[in-house]
C-alpha positions in Angstrom: -13.1 -21.1 17.8 -9.5 -21.1 16.7 -10.6 -20.6 13.1 -12.2 -17.3 14.0 -8.9 -16.1 15.0 -7.1 -17.5 11.9 -9.9 -15.7 9.8 -9.0 -12.7 11.5 -5.7 -12.6 11.5 -5.9 -13.3 7.8 -8.4 -10.4 7.2 -5.8 -8.0 9.1 -2.9 -9.4 7.2 -4.9 -8.7 3.9 -5.9 -5.3 5.1 -2.3 -4.3 6.2 -1.0 -5.8 2.8 -3.2 -3.6 0.7 -2.4 -0.4 3.1 1.3 -1.1 2.3 0.3 -1.8 -1.7 -1.5 1.6 -1.5 1.3 3.2 0.3 3.6 2.3 -2.3 1.4 3.0 -5.2 1.2 6.9 -3.6 4.8 7.3 -3.0 5.5 6.1 -7.0 3.0 8.4 -7.9 4.9 11.3 -6.0 8.0 10.4 -7.1 6.7 10.4 -10.8 5.2 13.9 -10.4 8.7 15.3 -8.7 10.5 13.5 -11.7 8.3 15.4 -14.5 8.3 18.7 -12.8 12.4 18.4 -12.8 12.6 17.4 -16.3 10.0 20.1 -17.3 12.3 23.1 -16.3 
């Protein structure tokens, strides 16, 4: 019974971690794109 909750917690933690990583990558690509636009002028 406890093992099931531990597995659920681990899965949710991994999901949140990947979501955070994807968000960070999206922000990084947006930042680099704006940087490229600034330098292209």
